[in-house]
DRENPA-3360 file (N, C-alpha, C; in nm, 2 decimals, always signed):
BEGIN
1 = MEFITSKM = +0.10/-0.86/+0.41/+0.04/-0.79/+0.50/-0.09/-0.71/+0.42 ~ -0.04/-0.68/+0.30/-0.13/-0.62/+0.22/-0.24/-0.69/+0.19 ~ -0.23/-0.84/+0.20/-0.33/-0.93/+0.12/-0.43/-0.94/+0.24 ~ -0.40/-0.94/+0.38/-0.48/-0.94/+0.48/-0.54/-0.80/+0.51 ~ -0.45/-0.67/+0.48/-0.55/-0.53/+0.52/-0.65/-0.52/+0.43 ~ -0.63/-0.58/+0.30/-0.72/-0.53/+0.20/-0.87/-0.62/+0.21 ~ -0.87/-0.70/+0.32/-0.96/-0.79/+0.33/-1.05/-0.71/+0.46 ~ -0.97/-0.61/+0.54/-1.05/-0.58/+0.65/-1.13/-0.44/+0.62;
9 = PEYQAAQV = -1.24/-0.46/+0.69/-1.36/-0.35/+0.66/-1.31/-0.21/+0.68 ~ -1.21/-0.24/+0.78/-1.12/-0.11/+0.85/-1.00/-0.01/+0.73 ~ -0.97/-0.11/+0.67/-0.88/-0.06/+0.55/-0.96/+0.00/+0.47 ~ -1.05/-0.10/+0.41/-1.16/+0.00/+0.32/-1.23/+0.09/+0.38 ~ -1.26/+0.11/+0.47/-1.29/+0.22/+0.54/-1.19/+0.36/+0.50 ~ -1.04/+0.34/+0.56/-0.95/+0.42/+0.56/-0.92/+0.47/+0.40 ~ -0.94/+0.37/+0.30/-0.89/+0.39/+0.18/-1.02/+0.48/+0.14 ~ -1.14/+0.50/+0.17/-1.25/+0.60/+0.13/-1.20/+0.71/+0.18;
17 = EMKKFSDK = -1.18/+0.72/+0.29/-1.16/+0.84/+0.34/-1.03/+0.92/+0.29 ~ -0.92/+0.84/+0.25/-0.84/+0.88/+0.19/-0.86/+0.92/+0.06 ~ -0.94/+0.84/-0.01/-0.96/+0.90/-0.14/-1.05/+1.05/-0.14 ~ -1.15/+1.06/-0.06/-1.22/+1.22/-0.03/-1.09/+1.30/-0.02 ~ -1.01/+1.30/+0.08/-0.88/+1.39/+0.10/-0.82/+1.41/-0.03 ~ -0.77/+1.30/-0.10/-0.69/+1.30/-0.24/-0.79/+1.39/-0.33 ~ -0.89/+1.34/-0.34/-1.00/+1.43/-0.43/-1.02/+1.58/-0.41 ~ -1.05/+1.62/-0.28/-1.06/+1.73/-0.23/-0.92/+1.80/-0.29;
25 = WAKEISDK = -0.79/+1.78/-0.20/-0.67/+1.87/-0.27/-0.64/+1.86/-0.43 ~ -0.66/+1.74/-0.48/-0.63/+1.74/-0.65/-0.72/+1.81/-0.69 ~ -0.85/+1.84/-0.66/-0.92/+1.98/-0.73/-0.91/+2.11/-0.65 ~ -0.85/+2.12/-0.53/-0.80/+2.27/-0.50/-0.65/+2.28/-0.60 ~ -0.56/+2.22/-0.62/-0.44/+2.24/-0.71/-0.51/+2.24/-0.85 ~ -0.60/+2.14/-0.89/-0.64/+2.19/-1.01/-0.70/+2.34/-1.07 ~ -0.79/+2.36/-0.94/-0.82/+2.50/-0.94/-0.73/+2.62/-0.95 ~ -0.63/+2.60/-0.89/-0.48/+2.66/-0.88/-0.45/+2.69/-1.01;
33 = FAEIDRMQ = -0.41/+2.55/-1.07/-0.36/+2.55/-1.24/-0.48/+2.62/-1.34 ~ -0.59/+2.59/-1.29/-0.68/+2.67/-1.37/-0.67/+2.81/-1.41 ~ -0.65/+2.85/-1.25/-0.65/+3.00/-1.26/-0.54/+3.07/-1.33 ~ -0.40/+2.99/-1.31/-0.30/+3.03/-1.41/-0.33/+3.02/-1.54 ~ -0.38/+2.93/-1.57/-0.40/+2.92/-1.71/-0.48/+3.08/-1.77 ~ -0.58/+3.05/-1.70/-0.69/+3.20/-1.74/-0.59/+3.31/-1.75 ~ -0.49/+3.31/-1.62/-0.39/+3.45/-1.62/-0.32/+3.45/-1.75 ~ -0.26/+3.33/-1.77/-0.17/+3.33/-1.91/-0.25/+3.37/-2.03;
41 = RAYMAEEI = -0.39/+3.32/-2.02/-0.46/+3.35/-2.16/-0.51/+3.47/-2.17 ~ -0.54/+3.54/-2.06/-0.56/+3.69/-2.05/-0.43/+3.79/-2.09 ~ -0.34/+3.74/-2.05/-0.19/+3.82/-2.09/-0.18/+3.80/-2.23 ~ -0.18/+3.67/-2.28/-0.16/+3.67/-2.43/-0.23/+3.76/-2.53 ~ -0.41/+3.77/-2.46/-0.50/+3.87/-2.53/-0.46/+4.00/-2.49 ~ -0.39/+4.04/-2.40/-0.37/+4.17/-2.39/-0.26/+4.24/-2.41 ~ -0.12/+4.16/-2.40/+0.00/+4.19/-2.44/+0.02/+4.30/-2.53 ~ -0.06/+4.29/-2.61/+0.02/+4.44/-2.72/-0.05/+4.53/-2.70;
49 = LLTDDLKR = -0.14/+4.56/-2.62/-0.18/+4.67/-2.56/-0.10/+4.72/-2.43 ~ -0.02/+4.63/-2.37/+0.04/+4.65/-2.27/+0.17/+4.73/-2.27 ~ +0.22/+4.82/-2.16/+0.34/+4.85/-2.16/+0.42/+4.76/-2.11 ~ +0.58/+4.81/-2.13/+0.67/+4.68/-2.05/+0.68/+4.66/-1.90 ~ +0.61/+4.79/-1.85/+0.63/+4.78/-1.68/+0.48/+4.67/-1.67 ~ +0.38/+4.70/-1.70/+0.25/+4.63/-1.69/+0.29/+4.49/-1.76 ~ +0.38/+4.42/-1.86/+0.39/+4.32/-1.88/+0.48/+4.24/-1.80 ~ +0.60/+4.31/-1.76/+0.67/+4.25/-1.63/+0.63/+4.20/-1.50;
57 = KRQGEIKE = +0.53/+4.31/-1.48/+0.40/+4.28/-1.36/+0.35/+4.17/-1.39 ~ +0.26/+4.17/-1.49/+0.17/+4.05/-1.49/+0.24/+3.88/-1.52 ~ +0.37/+3.94/-1.58/+0.46/+3.81/-1.60/+0.50/+3.76/-1.44 ~ +0.52/+3.84/-1.36/+0.57/+3.83/-1.24/+0.44/+3.77/-1.16 ~ +0.33/+3.82/-1.18/+0.22/+3.78/-1.14/+0.17/+3.63/-1.14 ~ +0.22/+3.61/-1.28/+0.18/+3.46/-1.29/+0.32/+3.36/-1.27 ~ +0.43/+3.39/-1.27/+0.52/+3.33/-1.20/+0.50/+3.29/-1.05 ~ +0.43/+3.39/-1.00/+0.43/+3.38/-0.83/+0.31/+3.27/-0.82;
65 = KELEAGEY = +0.22/+3.30/-0.92/+0.11/+3.21/-0.86/+0.16/+3.05/-0.91 ~ +0.23/+3.05/-0.99/+0.31/+2.91/-1.04/+0.37/+2.85/-0.95 ~ +0.46/+2.93/-0.87/+0.52/+2.91/-0.76/+0.44/+2.84/-0.64 ~ +0.34/+2.95/-0.61/+0.25/+2.88/-0.52/+0.19/+2.74/-0.54 ~ +0.15/+2.74/-0.66/+0.07/+2.63/-0.68/+0.15/+2.54/-0.68 ~ +0.27/+2.53/-0.73/+0.39/+2.41/-0.71/+0.42/+2.37/-0.58 ~ +0.46/+2.48/-0.50/+0.49/+2.46/-0.34/+0.35/+2.35/-0.27 ~ +0.21/+2.41/-0.30/+0.10/+2.39/-0.25/+0.10/+2.22/-0.28;
73 = NSKIFGVE = +0.12/+2.22/-0.43/+0.13/+2.08/-0.47/+0.23/+1.94/-0.40 ~ +0.33/+2.02/-0.36/+0.46/+1.93/-0.31/+0.40/+1.92/-0.18 ~ +0.33/+2.03/-0.08/+0.29/+2.02/+0.06/+0.16/+1.92/+0.09 ~ +0.11/+1.93/-0.05/-0.01/+1.84/-0.01/+0.03/+1.66/-0.08 ~ +0.11/+1.65/-0.17/+0.14/+1.53/-0.25/+0.27/+1.47/-0.26 ~ +0.39/+1.57/-0.18/+0.50/+1.52/-0.19/+0.56/+1.40/-0.10 ~ +0.66/+1.36/-0.09/+0.72/+1.24/-0.02/+0.69/+1.26/+0.12 ~ +0.66/+1.35/+0.20/+0.63/+1.35/+0.33/+0.49/+1.45/+0.32;
81 = GLLFQKKK = +0.43/+1.49/+0.22/+0.34/+1.59/+0.22/+0.18/+1.49/+0.32 ~ +0.09/+1.62/+0.29/-0.01/+1.62/+0.43/-0.11/+1.48/+0.38 ~ -0.09/+1.41/+0.21/-0.15/+1.29/+0.18/-0.11/+1.17/+0.26 ~ +0.03/+1.22/+0.23/+0.12/+1.08/+0.32/+0.10/+1.05/+0.48 ~ +0.10/+1.17/+0.54/+0.05/+1.17/+0.68/-0.09/+1.14/+0.72 ~ -0.19/+1.17/+0.63/-0.29/+1.14/+0.66/-0.32/+0.99/+0.63 ~ -0.25/+0.93/+0.54/-0.25/+0.79/+0.51/-0.20/+0.71/+0.64 ~ -0.08/+0.80/+0.67/-0.04/+0.71/+0.81/-0.12/+0.72/+0.94;
89 = ELMKPVLE = -0.19/+0.88/+0.93/-0.30/+0.85/+1.05/-0.40/+0.76/+1.02 ~ -0.44/+0.73/+0.92/-0.57/+0.66/+0.90/-0.55/+0.51/+0.90 ~ -0.40/+0.45/+0.86/-0.38/+0.34/+0.87/-0.30/+0.28/+0.97 ~ -0.25/+0.36/+1.06/-0.21/+0.30/+1.18/-0.31/+0.23/+1.28 ~ -0.42/+0.27/+1.31/-0.52/+0.16/+1.39/-0.52/+0.03/+1.30 ~ -0.54/+0.03/+1.20/-0.55/-0.09/+1.11/-0.43/-0.23/+1.11 ~ -0.29/-0.13/+1.12/-0.16/-0.16/+1.13/-0.14/-0.23/+1.24 ~ -0.20/-0.17/+1.33/-0.17/-0.17/+1.51/-0.26/-0.33/+1.53;
97 = KVQRAVTK = -0.39/-0.32/+1.48/-0.47/-0.40/+1.48/-0.42/-0.57/+1.41 ~ -0.36/-0.55/+1.28/-0.30/-0.65/+1.22/-0.19/-0.73/+1.30 ~ -0.12/-0.63/+1.38/+0.03/-0.67/+1.44/-0.02/-0.75/+1.56 ~ -0.16/-0.69/+1.64/-0.13/-0.77/+1.73/-0.24/-0.92/+1.72 ~ -0.30/-0.91/+1.60/-0.34/-1.04/+1.58/-0.22/-1.16/+1.53 ~ -0.13/-1.10/+1.43/-0.01/-1.16/+1.44/+0.07/-1.20/+1.53 ~ +0.07/-1.13/+1.62/+0.15/-1.15/+1.76/+0.09/-1.28/+1.82 ~ -0.08/-1.27/+1.86/-0.12/-1.40/+1.89/-0.12/-1.50/+1.81;
105 = VCSQRRLD = -0.12/-1.53/+1.70/-0.08/-1.63/+1.58/+0.01/-1.69/+1.63 ~ +0.12/-1.60/+1.62/+0.28/-1.65/+1.66/+0.26/-1.71/+1.80 ~ +0.21/-1.63/+1.89/+0.22/-1.70/+2.02/+0.16/-1.86/+2.04 ~ +0.03/-1.87/+1.98/-0.04/-1.96/+2.00/-0.01/-2.08/+1.90 ~ +0.11/-2.04/+1.80/+0.11/-2.15/+1.72/+0.30/-2.15/+1.72 ~ +0.32/-2.11/+1.84/+0.48/-2.12/+1.88/+0.56/-2.09/+1.76 ~ +0.53/-1.98/+1.70/+0.60/-1.95/+1.58/+0.71/-1.83/+1.63 ~ +0.87/-1.86/+1.58/+0.94/-1.78/+1.60/+0.94/-1.64/+1.52;
113 = FMFDKSSD = +0.91/-1.68/+1.38/+0.92/-1.57/+1.28/+0.81/-1.57/+1.19 ~ +0.76/-1.45/+1.12/+0.64/-1.47/+1.05/+0.68/-1.36/+0.95 ~ +0.69/-1.41/+0.82/+0.73/-1.31/+0.73/+0.64/-1.25/+0.62 ~ +0.64/-1.10/+0.61/+0.57/-1.06/+0.52/+0.59/-1.08/+0.35 ~ +0.52/-1.19/+0.31/+0.58/-1.23/+0.15/+0.57/-1.07/+0.02 ~ +0.49/-0.99/+0.08/+0.49/-0.88/-0.02/+0.55/-0.76/+0.02 ~ +0.63/-0.81/+0.14/+0.74/-0.71/+0.16/+0.89/-0.75/+0.07 ~ +0.98/-0.68/+0.07/+1.10/-0.70/-0.03/+1.19/-0.76/+0.01;
121 = IGMLYTNP = +1.17/-0.89/+0.09/+1.25/-0.96/+0.17/+1.38/-1.04/+0.08 ~ +1.35/-1.06/-0.03/+1.42/-1.12/-0.12/+1.40/-1.30/-0.07 ~ +1.27/-1.31/-0.07/+1.28/-1.46/-0.04/+1.20/-1.53/-0.19 ~ +1.27/-1.63/-0.22/+1.27/-1.68/-0.38/+1.16/-1.80/-0.36 ~ +1.12/-1.85/-0.27/+1.05/-1.96/-0.25/+0.97/-1.96/-0.09 ~ +0.84/-1.98/-0.08/+0.80/-2.04/+0.03/+0.70/-2.15/+0.05 ~ +0.74/-2.26/+0.09/+0.62/-2.36/+0.13/+0.45/-2.29/+0.18 ~ +0.39/-2.35/+0.09/+0.25/-2.28/+0.13/+0.21/-2.33/+0.27;
129 = KHDYSDYV = +0.23/-2.45/+0.33/+0.21/-2.50/+0.44/+0.26/-2.39/+0.55 ~ +0.36/-2.30/+0.50/+0.40/-2.22/+0.64/+0.32/-2.09/+0.62 ~ +0.20/-2.09/+0.55/+0.15/-1.94/+0.50/+0.04/-1.96/+0.64 ~ +0.07/-1.86/+0.69/-0.06/-1.86/+0.84/-0.17/-1.70/+0.83 ~ -0.14/-1.67/+0.68/-0.24/-1.52/+0.67/-0.38/-1.59/+0.70 ~ -0.42/-1.74/+0.66/-0.55/-1.76/+0.72/-0.59/-1.76/+0.85 ~ -0.50/-1.79/+0.94/-0.53/-1.78/+1.07/-0.50/-1.63/+1.17 ~ -0.44/-1.57/+1.04/-0.45/-1.40/+1.10/-0.57/-1.34/+1.07;
137 = MEELGIDP = -0.59/-1.39/+0.96/-0.75/-1.34/+0.92/-0.86/-1.37/+1.00 ~ -0.85/-1.51/+1.07/-0.96/-1.57/+1.12/-0.93/-1.50/+1.27 ~ -0.82/-1.45/+1.30/-0.81/-1.36/+1.45/-0.85/-1.23/+1.44 ~ -0.84/-1.19/+1.31/-0.91/-1.08/+1.30/-1.08/-1.08/+1.24 ~ -1.13/-1.17/+1.27/-1.27/-1.21/+1.22/-1.32/-1.21/+1.09 ~ -1.19/-1.23/+1.00/-1.27/-1.25/+0.84/-1.26/-1.38/+0.84 ~ -1.35/-1.43/+0.73/-1.33/-1.54/+0.68/-1.27/-1.56/+0.55 ~ -1.13/-1.65/+0.59/-1.05/-1.67/+0.47/-1.12/-1.75/+0.38;
145 = KANKAGGN = -1.20/-1.82/+0.40/-1.27/-1.90/+0.28/-1.34/-1.82/+0.17 ~ -1.43/-1.72/+0.26/-1.52/-1.64/+0.18/-1.39/-1.53/+0.10 ~ -1.29/-1.50/+0.10/-1.19/-1.41/+0.05/-1.14/-1.48/-0.05 ~ -1.12/-1.63/-0.08/-1.07/-1.73/-0.15/-1.17/-1.74/-0.27 ~ -1.30/-1.74/-0.23/-1.38/-1.80/-0.33/-1.40/-1.67/-0.44 ~ -1.37/-1.57/-0.39/-1.35/-1.42/-0.48/-1.26/-1.43/-0.60 ~ -1.18/-1.54/-0.59/-1.04/-1.53/-0.67/-0.95/-1.47/-0.63 ~ -0.94/-1.42/-0.51/-0.81/-1.36/-0.44/-0.70/-1.40/-0.40;
153 = DKTGSNDK = -0.68/-1.55/-0.43/-0.60/-1.63/-0.37/-0.45/-1.59/-0.36 ~ -0.41/-1.61/-0.23/-0.28/-1.53/-0.21/-0.19/-1.58/-0.25 ~ -0.17/-1.73/-0.28/-0.08/-1.80/-0.34/-0.07/-1.82/-0.45 ~ -0.18/-1.80/-0.55/-0.19/-1.81/-0.69/-0.22/-1.94/-0.73 ~ -0.24/-2.05/-0.63/-0.29/-2.18/-0.67/-0.47/-2.18/-0.71 ~ -0.48/-2.27/-0.78/-0.62/-2.32/-0.82/-0.74/-2.34/-0.72 ~ -0.66/-2.41/-0.64/-0.76/-2.48/-0.52/-0.82/-2.38/-0.43 ~ -0.91/-2.36/-0.45/-1.01/-2.23/-0.33/-1.00/-2.28/-0.19;
161 = TAKPEDPA = -1.01/-2.41/-0.20/-1.03/-2.48/-0.05/-0.93/-2.50/+0.02 ~ -0.81/-2.50/-0.01/-0.70/-2.57/+0.05/-0.68/-2.43/+0.18 ~ -0.64/-2.48/+0.27/-0.62/-2.41/+0.41/-0.48/-2.46/+0.44 ~ -0.40/-2.33/+0.49/-0.27/-2.39/+0.56/-0.28/-2.51/+0.64 ~ -0.20/-2.59/+0.64/-0.20/-2.71/+0.73/-0.13/-2.65/+0.88 ~ -0.16/-2.73/+0.98/-0.07/-2.68/+1.12/+0.06/-2.75/+1.12 ~ +0.17/-2.70/+1.12/+0.32/-2.76/+1.08/+0.33/-2.85/+1.17 ~ +0.29/-2.85/+1.31/+0.31/-2.94/+1.40/+0.25/-3.08/+1.40;
169 = QQQPAAPS = +0.16/-3.05/+1.30/+0.07/-3.23/+1.26/+0.10/-3.24/+1.12 ~ +0.22/-3.17/+1.06/+0.24/-3.20/+0.89/+0.34/-3.30/+0.90 ~ +0.35/-3.38/+0.82/+0.40/-3.50/+0.80/+0.51/-3.45/+0.72 ~ +0.67/-3.53/+0.72/+0.77/-3.47/+0.64/+0.73/-3.49/+0.48 ~ +0.77/-3.40/+0.40/+0.72/-3.45/+0.26/+0.86/-3.53/+0.22 ~ +0.78/-3.60/+0.12/+0.89/-3.71/+0.04/+1.01/-3.67/-0.01 ~ +1.13/-3.66/-0.04/+1.26/-3.63/-0.07/+1.20/-3.61/-0.22 ~ +1.25/-3.49/-0.27/+1.27/-3.47/-0.42/+1.39/-3.44/-0.45;
177 = KSSPKQKS = +1.39/-3.42/-0.58/+1.53/-3.37/-0.62/+1.59/-3.24/-0.58 ~ +1.72/-3.25/-0.52/+1.74/-3.12/-0.42/+1.89/-3.08/-0.51 ~ +1.92/-2.97/-0.50/+2.04/-2.91/-0.56/+2.12/-2.95/-0.46 ~ +2.26/-2.95/-0.48/+2.36/-2.97/-0.41/+2.39/-2.89/-0.28 ~ +2.33/-2.74/-0.27/+2.32/-2.68/-0.14/+2.21/-2.70/-0.05 ~ +2.09/-2.79/-0.12/+1.99/-2.82/-0.06/+2.02/-2.96/+0.01 ~ +2.08/-3.05/-0.03/+2.10/-3.13/+0.00/+2.20/-3.15/+0.15 ~ +2.28/-3.06/+0.12/+2.39/-3.02/+0.21/+2.30/-2.98/+0.34;
185 = TNSKLK = +2.22/-2.88/+0.31/+2.14/-2.81/+0.44/+2.09/-2.92/+0.49 ~ +2.00/-3.00/+0.40/+1.92/-3.13/+0.43/+2.00/-3.22/+0.52 ~ +2.12/-3.27/+0.51/+2.20/-3.34/+0.56/+2.23/-3.28/+0.71 ~ +2.26/-3.18/+0.70/+2.32/-3.11/+0.88/+2.20/-3.09/+0.95 ~ +2.05/-3.09/+0.89/+1.94/-3.09/+0.95/+1.91/-3.22/+1.00 ~ +1.98/-3.33/+0.94/+1.92/-3.43/+1.00/+2.01/-3.50/+1.12;
% end
């Protein structure tokens, strides 16, 4: 799915928007830590002139600012922080659009399953003839050939003009050397 979404203008716009929020929040946090640093330097410069009560008070103020900055950092960049929520909000329409295109391609091509090769589902091999990314991109109005020309080939092959064939029109491949398990599976299928 990442391959397809990365080609979508909506995704790229969402990424730009995310960067704006991320940069803004990172600057706010950086400013908070710069203030803490300034307070620590001022304390170090004046420490010998301060009474014990004033030292404790200033150290307490510094610790309080450190805690506030740490909490704010977690609130923004934490696992369920504002940045994560903003990303979810911005990506939702993009992912919904891709899902509609995937559903339509599966319906048109009479597919029961479509796997996301970029997810961690444990596939060790997939035959490129079953790669329907180009069909989904076409459904989204993205030219798959233009994307391959940029060297961003999803299959890793050097053939930039190859397009997945329609499995319904595909001829069975010539038998190759198979492992015993593959032979067993192949014989069950025949």
